[in-house]
N, C-alpha and C positions, 0 to 999 in steps of 0.2 A: 304775532310777528313772525316772518319766516327766516329760517336759518338761511344763511348765504353760502353754505357749504352742502348741506343734504337736502334744503327746501322742506324740513319738517315745520309743522305749524307749532309756536309756542307762545304762552301768555303774553301780553303786551308788555309786562313788567319785569320779565324773565331777563336775567344777565348771561345766562349760558343755554344752549341748545341742550333738550332734555335727552336726545338721541344720540348726538355725537359730541357734545361736551363745547361746542364752538362759541366762543364769546360773541354775543349779540351786542350789537351798538344800540342803545336806547336813542330816541328822538332828541332827548335833552342832555344828551352825555358827549363831551368832547373827547378827543384822543387822549391817549396816555400822557400825563403831565408828571411834571417832577416837584418833590416838595423842596421848597427854596426856605431856608432861615434866614431873615433879614440880617444882613451884615451889622445894622446899627445896634440892634440888641445883643449880637455876640460881642461886639467890643465893649459895650457898657456892662457884660456880664464876666468880663475878663478876670482871672483868678486875682484874688485880693481886693476887687473892687466892691463897692458897696451898692447893693442894687435896692430900689424901691426905697430907699433911706433905712433899711434896717436889716437887710440879706448880705452877709459877706461871703462872696464867691469863694470855695475852696478849690474845687476841681471841676472838670468836664467828665460826666458819667457816662456820656453816649449819645448818639443821635440816632434817630429812626424815622419812619413815615409819620409817627404822631408827634415828632417835635424834637427837641434838644433838652437833655437833662443835665442838671448841675446838682452837685453837693454843697452845700451852703450852710453857713450859721446864723440863726436868728440873734443878732447882737443884744436886742432888746430882751428878749425872753431867754437868752442863753441855752439855746437848744440846736441840735444839728437837724436841717430839714433836706428835703429835696426840692428842686425848682423844676418843673416842666413848662417849657414855652410851646405853645400850639402853633403849627404852621397857620401863616394867614389864610391858605385855601380852605381850612377848615371852620373859619370863623367870618367868612364874608356874609353869609346869611345871617341877617340878625335875629331872626325868629329862630333859627337853628340853635345859635349861640345862646339865646335865652333859655331855650329848653335844655341844653346840655348843662348850663349852670344850675338850673333847678335839679336836674337829675342828679349831677355830682354832689350837690348839698345834702339831698335826700338820702344817696348813697352813705355820705359821710355821718349824716345824723343817726345812722343804724347803730354805730358804736358796738361793733362787733369784733371778737380778737381776730377773725379771720378776714377782715376787711380793713384794707389800707386806710388810715385816718387822713383826710383832708383838713388843714388848717385854714386855707385862705384860698380864694379865687378872685383875681382881679386882672387888670388890663394895664399896659404900658400906656405913656402918653401919646404913642402912636397907634393904640387900639388892638395892640396885641395880647392876648389871652394868656394868662399864666397861672398855674396852680402850684401851690406851696402845699407838700405833703410830708408825712412823717417820715424819717430816713431810717431804714433797717439795715444793719449789718447783715450781710448774707450773699445768696445768689439767686437768679431766677430758676424754677423749676426746668426751662429750657436748657440752661447750662448744666443742672444737676443730671438731666437724663444723657444729654451728651458726654458726660464724665464716665459712663459706663451702667451696666444694667442694674436697676435698683433690687434690692431684697424684696420680697413679696410683703413682710411685715411693714416695711417703710412705705412701700406703694400703698397699702390699705392705710396707714397713719395719715399721709398727705391728702390721699382722696377724701377721707372721712372730714378733714378739717375744711378742704374747699368745698366739698357739699354743704357742711354746716353754714359756711360763709354765704354760698348762693342760697340756702333754704331761708337764711334771715332777710335777704334782699328780695325773694320771692314774696314772702308774707307780707311785704310793704309795696308789692306791684312792681318792683324794679328789675328789669332784665338785662343782663351785661350784653349779649349779643356777640361778644368777641373774646369768650373764654379760650385761652390757649396757654401753654407753657411759659410764654415769654412775658404774660400778663399776671404771672402768680410768682412772688417772692417767698423765698425760704430764708428765715431769719437763722442765725448762728444758734438759737434755741431750737430750732426745728419748728417753729411757728409759720403755717402757710398763711400768707396775705394776698388776697385777691386785689388787683390794681386796674385803674383805668374805666372804672364804671361810667358809661354814658359816651366815652369817646367813638366807640363802633357807630353808635346812631349818628354823632355829628358827621363822621367821615361818611357815612351814607348819603347823607344830604348834600355833600359837596361833588366837586368835579375830581377829588383826589382819586387817583387809581395807580400809583407808583408801582410798578411791577414786582420790586423786592417785597414791597409791603403786602400788595395783594398776595402772591404767593405765600408769604408767611401766614396768611390768615385763611386762605382758601380751604386747605387741608382739614380746617376745623369748622367748615359750614356745614350747616344741615341742607338736606335736599329742599326743603320747602326755601330756605335763606338763598340757596343760589337760584332758585326759581324765581326768585322776586317777590315771593307771597308774603303775607302778613306773618310775623313771628311772635312767640310767647315764650313763656319760661321752658317749654319743652325744646326749643332750639338749644339753650344753655345744657339741657340736659343731654343732647346729641353730642356737643363739642366735649362735655364732661366725659363721655364713653371715648371720644378720640383719644382725650389725654390720657385716660385710665389704660386703654390698649396700648398707647406709645411707652408709659411708664413700665408697662409690665414687658413688652416684648423688645423696647429700644427702637421700634420702626413704626411708621404710620400705616393705618388700616388702608387708607386710599391714597395711592401714589400715582406719579406721572411726571413727565420731564418738563411739561409745560402746563398751563394752567387748565386748558380746555381738557387735557387728559386726566387730570385730577377731578374736575366736575364731572366727567362720563364716568368716572370710578365711583364717585359719591352717588350719582344717580342710578347706576346700572349694575354694580358689581358688589358682591359680599365679600367683606374681609375674610383672609384666613384665620380659622379658628386660633385662639391663641394657645391653646392647650397642643396644637400642633406645632408652635415655635417653641414653647416654653413648659415642659412637662410638670413642673413643680407648682403650677397654678391651681388652687383650690377651684374646684366645680363652681362653689358659691360666686367666685369672683368673677369667672368666667360668664355665669349666666347675668351678673350685673352688667357686664361689658355687652353681651349680646342684646339684651333688652333696651339698654340705651341708645344703642345703634340701629334701632329698627326705623326702616325708611319710612315706613306708615307712622306719621305723628301720633295717631291715635291707639299705637300698640306699643309705644314707649310709655315708661312710668310717667304719670300725669304730675307729680309732685315730686320735688328734690327730697322732701321729708322722708318718702320712700327708699330712696337711695341710702339717706342717713341711718334708718332703721336696720337696712341690710348691712351696711358696712360695719354699724356698731357692733352687730351680732358678730359679724366675722372678725372683728378685732378683738373681741372678747374670747372667740376661739382659739385663735392664734396665739394670744397671751397665755391660755390655759394650756396649750399643746396638745388640743383635742382634735385637731383639723386634718393634718396630712402628714405622710412620712417624710423623713429627713431626707438629702440628697444622697447621703451613703445608704440608707435602706433601699431608695428606689434604684441605686446602681447594683446592690446585690439582686435585687427582685429580677433587674434584666439578666443577670448573669444564670440565676437559677433557671429562668424561662429558656435561655439559650441552652444550656448543657443538661438539662434534667432529662433523664432517660424515661421510657414509656412506662417501665415497671414501677419507678418512683411516682410517675404522674397517677397510676393507677391506685397505688398505694394511698398517696396523698387524698385523691378524690374520695376513695374509701373510707378514711378516717374522717375526713370533713363530713360523709353523709352519716357516718356513726356518731360525730358528736352533734350533728345538726339534729338528728333523730332523738338523742337523749336528751338536747337542750329543749325541743319542742315537746316532749314528753313531760319533762320537769317544769317548763313554763304552762302547759295545758293543766298539770295537777294543780300549780300554785294557784293559776287563775280561776280554777273550779273551788279551790278552797276559799278564795275570795268573793266568788259568787255566791257560795253557800252562806256566807255572812251577810251578804247583800241582801239576799232574797227575802228573808224574814223581817229585816228591817223596811224594806221597801213595802211589804204587805201590811206592816204595821203604821206605815207613813211616819217613821221616824227618820226624818230626812236628815237631822244632825247626826245621827249615828252612821247614815249612809255617807255623808260628807266626810267624816272622821274615818271611815274604814278606807274610803278612796283615797284620802290623803296620805294615811300612814301606809298605804300598800304602794303607792306610786301609780296606781291605775287610774286612767284617764277616760271620760267617757266616750272618746274617739275610740277606744279599744274594744268597747263592749260590741259583740254582734247581736246581742240578744235583745230585738227589737222591742218585745214587750216589757222586759225590764226597764230599757230607756224611757220608754213612756212612763212607767211608774213613777221613776226618780228624777227626771229632768225635763226642762224645757229649753227654749231658744229666746236668746236676747237680741234684739234689733235696735240700734242706736243711732240716733242722726244729731248732729250738732250745727249750730252757727256760731262762730265760723267752724270749718272741717278741720282735722288732722287734731284733734284735741286728744290728750293723754287721759286713758280710761283705767282708774284704780278701783278695785273692789275689795270688799272686806266682808266676810260672813259674820252675821249676828247670831250668835248661838245661845243656847237656853231659852227655857219657857217661864222661869220664874225667877232665875238669876242671869240676866243677860250679860254678854262679854261678846267685845270686838275680836274678830279674828286677825290674823296676819294679813297685811294689804298684799294684794295680788295684781299685779301689772299686767293687762290683758290687751294691750294694744291702742289704737287711735280710731277715732271715728272716720267714716261710718263703719259701724260694727253691723254685720250681717248674720244673724243665725247661729250666734256664739253659745254652745252649749253650757248650760248651768244646772248644777244640782237642785232641786227645788228647795226653797227656803227664803229667808230674808237676807237682803244685802245692803251693806252702805256702798254708794258710789260716789267716787270723787273725779271731778272733770277739772282738768288743769290746762293751760296753755299760756306762753310767755305774753305778758302784757295784758292779761285778761283776769278779772275777779275769779277766783276759784269757787266751784260750786259742789257741794256736797247735797246728797238726797238720799231717799230709802227707796227700796221696791221689792216685792215680794214675788218671786217665781213660782208658779204653779207648774206642778207635773203635767208634760203632754201639752204645753201651751207656749204659746208665740207672743212674747211680750214686747211691744214697742215703745219706745220713748225717744222724744224730741226736746231737745233743750237749746238754748241761746245762752252765751255766755257775754257778760259786760266788760268792754275796753276799761282798762284801771286809767282812773283819773281822781282828781280831788274832788271833784263835784259828784262823782259816782262811787265813791269809795264805799264798800261794804254792801252795794245794792246788788239785787238779783233781778232777771226779767220774768214777770209770770205772764207765760203764753196765754194768749185769747182763749177764752173757753165758755162753756155753757153751763151755768149752775143747775141743781137738781128741780129748781122751780122754773127751769126753761129760759132764764135771763141770759142773754148773751154779753159777754164783758169783754171789751178789747183789751189787748196787750199792755202791759205798764211796768214800771219798775217799782221794786218796794225794798226798803231796808231789809237786811237780812236779819237784824237783830233790834231789840227795843232801844229807843233814845238812852244814852247813860248819862250818869252824873257828870263825867267830865266833858261829854258833849254839850250838854245843856250849861256848863260852866263856861264853855267858850262864847255861847250864845249870850251869856250875862255879861261876860267880860266885854264883849263887843258894843254894848249898849243896848242889848234886847229890850230891857225894862224902862229905856230912856228915847226910844225911837217911836213915836205915834205910828209911822207908818206901817210897822209890823201887825199892829193889832186890829181888831174888828171893829167896824165903824159904829157898831152899837153893843155897848155892855150893861148887862144887868147885874146887880149884886143884891143877894136875898129877893130876887124877884122884882127888885125896883130900878128903872132905868138910872144910870150912872154915867158920870163924864170920865173920860179916859185918865184924868188927874186923880180922880176919887179912886177909881178901880186899882191903881198902882198903889195907893195907900192900903189896899187890903191884900194885894198879892205880895206878902213879904215873908221872911223866915222867922225863926223863933227870936232872932234879936232885932227885928223891924228892918232888916235890909232886904230890898227887893231879890225875890228869889223863892224856889221853892218852899212849902211851909215846915219841911223837916229839915232842912239845912239850918246851920248856924254861923252867925257871923260872916254871910255871905259866901259859905263854903260848905260842900257836901262833907259827911263824914269820912275820915281818913280811910277807914278800910272798906268804903263803897264806891271807890272811883269806876269800876267797869260793872257795877250794878245799874239797873234801870233807874232812872230819875223817877221818884214818885212825890206825892204831895203837890202836884200842879194841877191847875183848872184846865178846861177844855179851851179856854181863851189863851192860856200861856202856852199849852201844846200848838195850837194854830199860829201863834205868833213866831213861834220856833219854826216851824214848817215854812211860813213866808219868808223868814230871815235867810233858810237855807235853801230858798227856791224850790221849795217842795210843797206838799200837802199831806193833810190827813188822808186816810183811806176810807172810801165810802163802805157801806154795808157788803155791798156785793164785790168789790174789789178784795176786802179783807177775807172773806168766806172762800173766794177762788183761791187766794194764795194760801190759805190754811190747809183746803181740802182737794184743790184741784177738782177734777171732773169725777173723782172716784166714788163720790157718795159714800164715803165711809164716816166712822163716827169720830175718829181723831186724825189728826195729821198723819200719823204713823199706820193707820189702818183702823181695826176693829177689835184690836186687843185690850181690853179692860184691865185684865190682871197686873199687866208691867205697867200702867200708866204710872206710879209712883218712881219706877226707874226711868222712866221717859220724859217726866215732866215735873216741874216743881208745884206739886201739891201738898207737900210734906209738912206744912207748918213750920217752916225753917227760917222764915223770914225771905226777902228777896236773894237772888242767887247771881254770881256773874254772869255774863252773856256767854252763850254757847256750853254751858255746864252741862245741858242735856242733849249730846249729840244724837241718841237715837230717838229723840222725837222731833226732828226735823220735817219740815214739810215737804211735800213733793217736788217744790222748786226751790229748796234750800233755805227756808226761812225758819229760824229757831224760835223757841219759846212762844210759839202762836197759842199753845196750850200752857197754862199755869204760868209762874212767876207774878207776873202782874196782869190785870185786865187792861184793856187799851180802847184809849178814846177813839171815836169814828167821827167823820167830819159831818155825816149828815143825820138827820134826826129820823126817828120812826115813831115820834109822838105828835099828837096833834097840838100840845103846848110847848113844842120847841124843846123838849128835853133830849140831852144828847145820849147816844149809845156808848156803853162799854161793854166789850167780848172778851171771850178767852178764858176768864177764869184767873185767880190769883193763888198764890202760896200759902192763902189762909183757907181755900176752897177745897171741896171734894172735887173728883175730876169730873163728875157729870155737870158742874157749872160751865164746863167749855161749850156745852151743846147750844145751837142759835136759840131754842127756847127759854134758856137761863140767861139770855141778855139782860142787862140792867140800865135804868136810864135816870139820868141826874141833870140836875140844873147845870149850864155850863161853868159857873163859879164855884162848882163844889170841887174840894179837893180830898185825896186820902191817900193813905200810904199803901193801898192795895191797886192804885190805878196810875197806869204811865202811858206811853203812846209809841208809835213807830212811824214812819212817813212814807209816801209814795211820790212817784215822778211820773208826768205823762212822758211818752215818747212818741215819735213822729209816725205820720200814717203809713210812710214806707215801711216803717218796721213792724207794723200791725197787718202787714200782707202775709 
């Protein structure tokens, strides 16, 4: 499309010329129109009237390009709400209206403290769309900025809240597209609320181009938005940067007396550095603004989570008073610079040089003293001692210039996750004979690339909102690069407590597709729910053919065998249809293979195969135990101590590479398939009554499927889609 003013070529869907900023009239775009609110609805929404049978109008809160808003009382629920009537121009397109309703509902369902709550979306009898929102006492950020320059601490506080709200929306694939101060409410309690999710997209699909509304939005449009290109969450990041600039300086970064001039500035000019306008701005805050306003979308932060992390760090520094000088100190510094004599300058510089020299000498001696302690520990490969020396001295691996020493004591961790942006927490496992878990260390979010770690064993915890947490172990070797890929499972009733076992190849060459597995053995309380829901009364959960004492049996006959000590259907060691009071979170035992399979079917799961179980237990490591090859600490990592069964997750330092607890010890576990020609069923993993060597595959045992023992329990697996296996 050619610009009518400068004849420059522009993409077909551009709204403004990239060279001169002139407005381009699209083939399907009419001339500027005016928003009209139908008089019929205005009359019915007069003060004191009851609208839609339950909303009593209190007062008119204002009109704008996106409609008219009233304060009202929900007389049925006795709460104050805000009613917004959308202009008919926005909702003539039925498909666009439906998409808006879906997006607004999705945004409301996020249930985040920094996102406005939507109670209802409906239509009048005339087909006009209206939204019922939570009413907040306060003012818009627009009015707050207009009332005067904000303190830096307040700027960072508001920005952090807005970023957290956007991050929540972006996690669920929702892009706002019209972030601006007028769409951010500040409550009297200081809470920022983002409003009008989805309205910008709806307006963009209509013919509404009212001048005042356009000018109010254009100043916050990203370059790609003004060119009519496809937008994503990075457009919200640009608008966030504009808002941040405006909060700090009290002015917009891209200005003009008419919209073409503003667009031209957005596309071609760089904003004035904020520290040129306001000197007390922290350099960290200026950097956040500069990165957010990169015209090249690939050079901006790619996720709002990056801004949340940066602003959180900045907020903590401001609260601690460690960030920047006060205004009074800045003024005194200016005075000293202005009136300082040359001799005083020389004296000061000389003093600084002396102090710096003395500090360097002291620092060098201190560092050398630390290195003198590190080198013998490194030579002896006492990595726990190395870790303690560095922890107590405050010395970091990044501070070491001795490459040889670095290779002796450390390696690099690379960590990828699905989904990304997962929080990573590490805790060092100390000791060789008496294990202990060190203080947790928050080291950032995935993806992690080349993070330096002192050699040794660590417990890693991966967490993300609405995902099952994942814990596992790894050993960092000196001068090594360790690559870990993990997938988290979304929290749900069906997948509670499950972890994903990535596809892998066993030591025997068998390739096993990815699958889900329970992170712990099925407990008494979980099995009790199965019993209570009629597990022993529903034939559909049970195997088609059942043998008791190697003789074919009907299902009815079999149920008379699968009873507890008092003759009630249930595990052999229960009594009166109930597990022992102190065994609620212990693995269920005294059940046959048939009962384990029935539970799995009821839970819409399955028992693991031989290959699945061993992949979950050992991964592709080829190690002896889930935690590695350390035999000496096996009694500290697994329940092989003749103590009877223990509650789930009692041995966190024996967790498998994928986050499964008690794969070794506690109870042996039934497998689905048979490794015997006479259809005996396998049990693996060793139990509380065994020695640790019983964990090994060669010591698996085989029993008739009706056999039950106090040493045998089970856990379940679940298939995943072919897409997840890629």
